[in-house]
C-alpha positions in Angstrom: 10.0 -46.0 83.1 6.0 -45.8 83.5 5.0 -48.6 85.6 1.5 -49.5 85.3 -1.0 -48.8 88.8 0.2 -51.1 91.5 -2.2 -52.5 94.5 -2.9 -48.7 96.1 -3.6 -47.3 92.5 -0.2 -45.2 91.8 0.5 -44.4 88.5 4.2 -42.6 88.2 7.2 -42.9 86.6 8.8 -43.7 89.9 6.3 -44.6 92.3 4.2 -48.3 92.1 2.1 -48.7 95.2 -1.2 -47.6 96.7 -9.0 -50.1 102.2 -27.9 -66.5 117.2 -26.4 -67.4 120.0 -25.0 -63.8 120.8 -25.4 -62.5 124.1 -27.3 -59.7 122.6 -30.5 -57.1 123.6 -32.9 -56.8 121.3 -31.7 -53.6 120.1 -28.0 -54.5 119.1 -26.0 -53.5 122.0 -24.0 -56.3 123.9 -25.9 -57.0 127.0 -24.1 -56.6 130.3 -23.2 -60.0 130.4 -21.3 -59.8 126.6 -19.8 -56.7 127.8 -18.4 -58.3 131.3 -17.1 -61.3 129.1 -15.2 -59.1 126.7 -13.8 -57.1 129.4 -12.0 -60.3 130.4 -10.5 -60.9 127.0 -6.8 -62.4 128.1 -4.3 -60.3 126.6 -1.2 -61.2 128.0 0.1 -64.8 128.2 -1.4 -66.1 125.0 -0.4 -69.6 123.5 -1.1 -68.3 120.3 -2.4 -65.4 118.1 -6.4 -65.4 118.7 -8.5 -66.0 116.2 -6.2 -67.4 113.6 -6.7 -70.9 112.6 -4.1 -73.6 112.2 -3.5 -73.1 108.7 -2.6 -69.8 108.9 -1.1 -70.5 112.6 1.8 -73.1 110.8 2.6 -70.3 108.8 3.8 -67.9 111.4 7.7 -68.8 111.4 9.5 -70.2 114.4 11.6 -67.3 115.3 8.9 -64.9 114.7 8.4 -62.4 117.9 6.3 -59.7 116.5 3.2 -60.4 114.4 0.6 -57.8 113.1 -2.5 -58.9 113.0 -5.3 -57.3 110.3 -8.8 -59.1 111.3 -11.2 -57.8 108.6 -14.6 -57.2 109.4 -15.8 -59.4 106.5 -15.2 -60.9 103.0 -16.3 -58.0 101.3 -15.7 -55.2 103.9 -13.1 -52.2 103.7 -13.1 -52.2 107.9 -10.6 -54.2 109.6 -8.7 -53.9 112.9 -5.0 -54.3 113.4 -3.7 -55.7 116.4 0.0 -55.7 117.4 1.6 -59.2 119.5 4.7 -59.6 120.9 6.1 -62.9 121.7 8.3 -63.4 125.1 9.1 -66.8 125.4 6.6 -69.2 124.2 3.1 -66.7 124.7 2.2 -63.8 123.2 1.1 -60.9 124.6 -1.3 -58.0 122.7 0.7 -54.7 122.6 -1.6 -52.3 120.5 -4.6 -52.1 118.2 -6.2 -49.8 115.6 -8.9 -49.4 114.0 -7.9 -49.9 110.4 -9.1 -50.0 106.8 -8.2 -52.8 103.9 -9.1 -53.0 100.3 -12.4 -51.3 98.9 -13.9 -54.7 98.2 -12.7 -56.8 100.7 -10.3 -59.9 100.8 -9.2 -62.5 98.3 -7.0 -65.5 99.0 -6.1 -64.9 94.9 -5.1 -61.7 94.5 -4.9 -60.0 91.4 -4.1 -56.4 90.0 -6.5 -53.7 90.5 -9.2 -56.3 91.9 -9.9 -53.8 95.0 -9.2 -56.5 97.4 -6.6 -57.3 100.0 -4.6 -60.8 99.7 -5.2 -63.1 102.9 -1.9 -64.9 103.9 1.0 -64.3 106.1 3.6 -62.6 104.8 7.3 -61.3 105.9 7.9 -57.4 107.0 11.4 -56.2 106.1 11.6 -52.8 104.4 10.2 -49.3 105.1 10.1 -46.2 103.8 7.9 -43.0 103.3 7.7 -38.9 101.5 8.6 -38.2 105.5 11.7 -38.5 107.3 12.8 -41.7 109.2 11.0 -41.4 112.7 13.0 -44.0 114.3 12.2 -47.3 112.2 14.5 -50.4 113.0 13.6 -51.7 109.4 15.5 -50.3 106.8 13.8 -46.8 106.0 13.8 -45.4 102.0 12.8 -41.7 102.5 11.8 -40.6 99.3 9.6 -37.9 97.3 9.0 -40.7 94.6 6.6 -42.0 97.8 4.7 -39.3 98.2 1.0 -39.7 96.8 0.3 -37.5 93.9 -1.6 -34.5 93.9 -3.7 -35.3 91.5 -5.6 -37.4 93.8 -8.3 -36.2 96.5 -6.6 -34.1 99.3 -7.8 -36.4 101.8 -5.4 -38.8 100.1 -2.3 -36.9 99.9 -0.5 -37.9 102.9 -1.3 -41.8 102.4 2.3 -42.6 101.5 4.2 -40.7 104.2 4.8 -43.8 106.1 4.7 -46.8 104.8 5.7 -50.6 105.5 6.1 -52.9 102.5 4.4 -56.1 102.6 6.5 -58.9 101.1 3.5 -60.1 98.8 4.7 -60.6 95.2 7.7 -58.1 95.8 11.9 -58.6 96.2 12.7 -58.1 99.8 16.1 -55.8 101.1 14.4 -53.6 98.2 12.6 -49.8 98.5 8.9 -50.4 99.5 8.5 -48.6 95.8 10.6 -50.9 93.9 8.4 -52.5 91.0 9.7 -55.7 90.6 7.4 -58.4 91.1 8.4 -62.0 90.7 4.8 -63.5 90.3 4.3 -61.3 87.3 2.5 -58.2 87.0 -0.8 -59.9 87.1 -0.6 -60.8 90.4 -0.3 -57.1 91.7 1.9 -56.0 94.7 3.2 -52.5 96.0 0.5 -54.0 98.9 1.8 -51.8 102.2 0.7 -50.8 105.5 0.4 -47.2 105.4 -1.7 -44.1 106.5 -5.3 -43.9 106.8 -7.2 -41.8 104.7 -10.6 -43.0 106.2 -12.0 -45.7 104.0 -10.9 -48.6 101.9 -7.9 -49.0 99.9 -7.0 -50.6 96.8 -5.4 -53.6 98.5 -3.0 -52.1 101.1 -4.0 -51.8 104.8 -4.0 -48.2 106.1 -3.9 -47.1 109.8 -3.6 -44.0 111.7 -0.4 -42.3 111.7 0.0 -42.7 115.6 -0.4 -46.7 114.9 2.4 -45.9 111.8 4.7 -44.6 113.7 4.6 -46.8 116.5 4.9 -50.1 114.1 7.8 -48.2 112.8 9.6 -47.9 116.5 8.9 -50.9 117.1 9.1 -53.7 114.3 12.7 -55.2 114.3 14.2 -56.8 111.7 15.7 -59.2 114.2 12.4 -60.0 115.7 11.3 -61.1 112.1 8.0 -59.6 112.0 5.2 -60.8 109.9 1.5 -59.7 109.0 -1.1 -62.1 109.5 -4.3 -60.5 107.6 -7.9 -61.7 106.0 -11.1 -61.6 106.7 -12.1 -62.9 110.3 -13.9 -66.3 108.6 -10.6 -66.7 106.3 -7.9 -66.5 109.2 -10.3 -68.8 111.4 -10.1 -71.3 108.6 
Protein backbone atom coordinates (compact mmCIF):
# COMPACT_ATOMS: atom_id res chain seq x y z
CA UNK A 1 0.00 0.00 0.00
CA UNK A 2 1.47 3.35 -0.97
CA UNK A 3 0.49 6.19 1.30
CA UNK A 4 0.75 9.88 0.58
CA UNK A 5 3.59 11.97 1.94
CA UNK A 6 3.14 12.88 5.57
CA UNK A 7 4.29 15.72 7.75
CA UNK A 8 7.99 14.96 7.50
CA UNK A 9 7.78 14.49 3.75
CA UNK A 10 8.21 10.72 3.32
CA UNK A 11 6.65 8.70 0.50
CA UNK A 12 7.19 5.02 1.17
CA UNK A 13 5.08 1.88 1.28
CA UNK A 14 5.53 1.45 5.02
CA UNK A 15 6.79 4.79 6.30
CA UNK A 16 4.41 7.73 6.67
CA UNK A 17 6.36 10.41 8.56
CA UNK A 18 8.85 13.05 8.44
CA UNK A 19 11.83 22.32 11.31
CA UNK A 20 11.56 48.78 22.65
CA UNK A 21 12.08 48.34 26.20
CA UNK A 22 14.67 45.62 26.11
CA UNK A 23 17.72 46.23 28.22
CA UNK A 24 20.28 45.89 25.42
CA UNK A 25 23.28 47.78 24.17
CA UNK A 26 23.17 49.54 20.79
CA UNK A 27 25.01 46.66 19.19
CA UNK A 28 22.16 44.32 20.11
CA UNK A 29 24.31 42.47 22.66
CA UNK A 30 22.54 42.07 26.00
CA UNK A 31 23.76 44.53 28.60
CA UNK A 32 25.32 43.43 31.85
CA UNK A 33 22.00 44.05 33.59
CA UNK A 34 20.10 41.88 31.14
CA UNK A 35 22.64 39.09 31.43
CA UNK A 36 22.45 39.24 35.21
CA UNK A 37 18.64 39.01 35.09
CA UNK A 38 18.88 36.02 32.74
CA UNK A 39 21.28 34.31 35.10
CA UNK A 40 18.69 34.70 37.84
CA UNK A 41 15.94 33.03 35.82
CA UNK A 42 14.14 30.58 38.06
CA UNK A 43 14.46 26.96 36.98
CA UNK A 44 13.11 25.09 40.00
CA UNK A 45 9.94 25.20 42.09
CA UNK A 46 8.01 26.77 39.22
CA UNK A 47 4.28 27.20 39.79
CA UNK A 48 3.57 26.69 36.07
CA UNK A 49 5.32 26.09 32.74
CA UNK A 50 7.07 29.39 31.87
CA UNK A 51 5.71 31.53 29.01
CA UNK A 52 2.63 29.36 28.50
CA UNK A 53 -0.65 31.26 28.78
CA UNK A 54 -3.84 30.22 30.51
CA UNK A 55 -5.44 28.75 27.35
CA UNK A 56 -2.76 26.13 26.74
CA UNK A 57 -1.92 25.73 30.43
CA UNK A 58 -5.50 24.55 30.96
CA UNK A 59 -4.97 21.82 28.34
CA UNK A 60 -2.08 20.21 30.24
CA UNK A 61 -3.64 17.21 32.03
CA UNK A 62 -3.70 17.44 35.80
CA UNK A 63 -1.94 14.09 36.04
CA UNK A 64 0.89 15.02 33.67
CA UNK A 65 4.23 15.20 35.43
CA UNK A 66 6.47 15.57 32.38
CA UNK A 67 6.17 18.38 29.82
CA UNK A 68 8.26 18.88 26.71
CA UNK A 69 7.88 22.58 25.88
CA UNK A 70 8.78 23.67 22.34
CA UNK A 71 9.32 27.43 22.17
CA UNK A 72 9.34 28.57 18.56
CA UNK A 73 11.41 31.66 17.83
CA UNK A 74 8.64 33.18 15.69
CA UNK A 75 5.48 32.38 13.78
CA UNK A 76 7.39 32.08 10.50
CA UNK A 77 10.68 30.79 11.93
CA UNK A 78 12.09 27.24 11.80
CA UNK A 79 14.19 27.79 14.93
CA UNK A 80 13.06 26.71 18.36
CA UNK A 81 14.18 25.72 21.84
CA UNK A 82 12.98 22.57 23.56
CA UNK A 83 12.81 22.43 27.36
CA UNK A 84 12.00 19.37 29.46
CA UNK A 85 10.08 20.10 32.67
CA UNK A 86 9.29 17.59 35.40
CA UNK A 87 6.83 18.03 38.24
CA UNK A 88 7.29 17.09 41.86
CA UNK A 89 4.30 17.76 44.05
CA UNK A 90 2.70 20.96 42.79
CA UNK A 91 5.77 22.59 41.22
CA UNK A 92 7.85 22.16 38.06
CA UNK A 93 11.62 21.93 37.59
CA UNK A 94 13.57 22.55 34.40
CA UNK A 95 15.42 19.30 33.68
CA UNK A 96 17.16 20.04 30.34
CA UNK A 97 17.02 22.26 27.27
CA UNK A 98 18.24 22.05 23.67
CA UNK A 99 18.27 24.05 20.46
CA UNK A 100 15.89 22.53 17.94
CA UNK A 101 13.99 23.06 14.70
CA UNK A 102 10.32 23.00 13.73
CA UNK A 103 8.43 23.31 10.44
CA UNK A 104 10.48 25.23 7.90
CA UNK A 105 7.67 27.78 7.41
CA UNK A 106 7.00 28.11 11.14
CA UNK A 107 3.78 27.44 13.07
CA UNK A 108 0.02 27.26 12.58
CA UNK A 109 -3.09 26.75 14.70
CA UNK A 110 -4.73 24.99 11.74
CA UNK A 111 -2.23 22.50 10.36
CA UNK A 112 -2.88 20.87 6.99
CA UNK A 113 -1.00 18.34 4.92
CA UNK A 114 2.20 19.73 3.38
CA UNK A 115 1.83 23.28 4.73
CA UNK A 116 5.37 23.00 6.14
CA UNK A 117 4.23 24.41 9.49
CA UNK A 118 4.16 22.70 12.88
CA UNK A 119 0.84 22.58 14.75
CA UNK A 120 0.40 24.75 17.84
CA UNK A 121 -1.09 22.97 20.82
CA UNK A 122 -0.82 20.46 23.65
CA UNK A 123 -0.46 16.82 22.62
CA UNK A 124 0.18 13.61 24.51
CA UNK A 125 3.30 11.51 23.93
CA UNK A 126 2.51 7.79 24.05
CA UNK A 127 4.63 5.94 21.48
CA UNK A 128 8.21 5.87 20.22
CA UNK A 129 10.39 3.99 17.79
CA UNK A 130 13.13 4.30 15.25
CA UNK A 131 15.48 2.64 12.83
CA UNK A 132 17.96 2.02 15.68
CA UNK A 133 17.49 -0.42 18.56
CA UNK A 134 15.68 0.74 21.69
CA UNK A 135 18.13 2.87 23.73
CA UNK A 136 16.24 2.21 26.95
CA UNK A 137 12.91 3.93 26.31
CA UNK A 138 10.06 3.84 28.81
CA UNK A 139 7.48 4.57 26.12
CA UNK A 140 6.53 1.58 23.94
CA UNK A 141 9.30 1.43 21.31
CA UNK A 142 8.91 0.05 17.79
CA UNK A 143 12.24 -0.70 16.10
CA UNK A 144 11.75 -1.01 12.35
CA UNK A 145 13.78 -0.55 9.19
CA UNK A 146 10.54 0.80 7.68
CA UNK A 147 10.99 3.95 9.80
CA UNK A 148 14.43 4.67 8.32
CA UNK A 149 14.69 7.80 6.18
CA UNK A 150 14.93 6.89 2.47
CA UNK A 151 18.36 6.97 0.90
CA UNK A 152 17.15 9.07 -2.04
CA UNK A 153 16.95 11.95 0.44
CA UNK A 154 20.03 14.16 0.83
CA UNK A 155 22.63 12.51 3.06
CA UNK A 156 22.22 14.96 6.01
CA UNK A 157 18.65 13.66 6.38
CA UNK A 158 19.46 9.95 6.48
CA UNK A 159 19.48 9.69 10.26
CA UNK A 160 16.41 11.83 10.98
CA UNK A 161 14.36 8.83 12.05
CA UNK A 162 16.98 6.82 13.92
CA UNK A 163 14.99 7.77 17.04
CA UNK A 164 11.47 9.21 17.01
CA UNK A 165 8.71 10.00 19.50
CA UNK A 166 5.24 10.29 18.00
CA UNK A 167 3.33 13.48 18.78
CA UNK A 168 -0.33 12.50 19.21
CA UNK A 169 -1.67 14.80 16.51
CA UNK A 170 -4.18 13.08 14.18
CA UNK A 171 -2.97 9.58 15.02
CA UNK A 172 -4.11 6.50 16.93
CA UNK A 173 -2.41 6.16 20.30
CA UNK A 174 -0.85 2.81 21.08
CA UNK A 175 0.40 2.22 17.54
CA UNK A 176 3.85 2.43 15.98
CA UNK A 177 4.88 6.00 15.03
CA UNK A 178 4.65 5.19 11.31
CA UNK A 179 1.09 3.84 11.49
CA UNK A 180 -0.72 5.67 8.64
CA UNK A 181 -4.16 5.95 10.30
CA UNK A 182 -5.38 9.55 10.52
CA UNK A 183 -8.67 9.86 12.45
CA UNK A 184 -9.27 13.47 11.32
CA UNK A 185 -8.60 12.67 7.67
CA UNK A 186 -5.59 12.88 5.38
CA UNK A 187 -5.96 16.62 4.71
CA UNK A 188 -5.22 17.44 8.36
CA UNK A 189 -1.73 15.99 8.08
CA UNK A 190 -0.13 13.65 10.56
CA UNK A 191 2.93 11.58 11.42
CA UNK A 192 4.35 14.54 13.31
CA UNK A 193 7.24 13.45 15.47
CA UNK A 194 10.04 14.51 17.72
CA UNK A 195 13.03 13.20 15.78
CA UNK A 196 16.73 13.72 15.18
CA UNK A 197 17.94 17.03 13.78
CA UNK A 198 19.59 17.61 10.40
CA UNK A 199 20.41 21.27 11.05
CA UNK A 200 17.43 23.04 9.47
CA UNK A 201 13.63 23.20 9.41
CA UNK A 202 11.35 20.19 8.93
CA UNK A 203 8.10 19.57 7.10
CA UNK A 204 6.17 19.86 10.41
CA UNK A 205 8.03 17.78 12.99
CA UNK A 206 10.29 19.01 15.80
CA UNK A 207 13.92 17.92 15.47
CA UNK A 208 16.54 17.69 18.20
CA UNK A 209 20.16 16.55 18.62
CA UNK A 210 20.74 12.82 19.05
CA UNK A 211 21.73 13.24 22.70
CA UNK A 212 18.44 15.04 23.35
CA UNK A 213 16.42 12.26 21.75
CA UNK A 214 18.20 9.64 23.82
CA UNK A 215 17.61 11.71 26.97
CA UNK A 216 13.90 12.06 26.20
CA UNK A 217 13.48 8.39 25.35
CA UNK A 218 15.14 7.39 28.62
CA UNK A 219 13.14 9.93 30.64
CA UNK A 220 9.60 10.15 29.28
CA UNK A 221 7.50 7.62 31.15
CA UNK A 222 3.89 6.68 30.35
CA UNK A 223 3.26 6.49 34.09
CA UNK A 224 4.01 10.24 34.23
CA UNK A 225 1.60 11.03 31.36
CA UNK A 226 4.04 13.13 29.32
CA UNK A 227 2.80 15.81 26.93
CA UNK A 228 4.34 18.27 24.50
CA UNK A 229 3.32 21.94 24.57
CA UNK A 230 4.45 23.48 21.28
CA UNK A 231 4.18 26.68 19.29
CA UNK A 232 5.79 30.00 18.56
CA UNK A 233 6.28 32.10 21.69
CA UNK A 234 3.45 34.52 20.91
CA UNK A 235 0.97 31.68 20.38
CA UNK A 236 2.13 29.91 23.52
CA UNK A 237 1.56 33.04 25.62
CA UNK A 238 -1.85 33.85 24.09
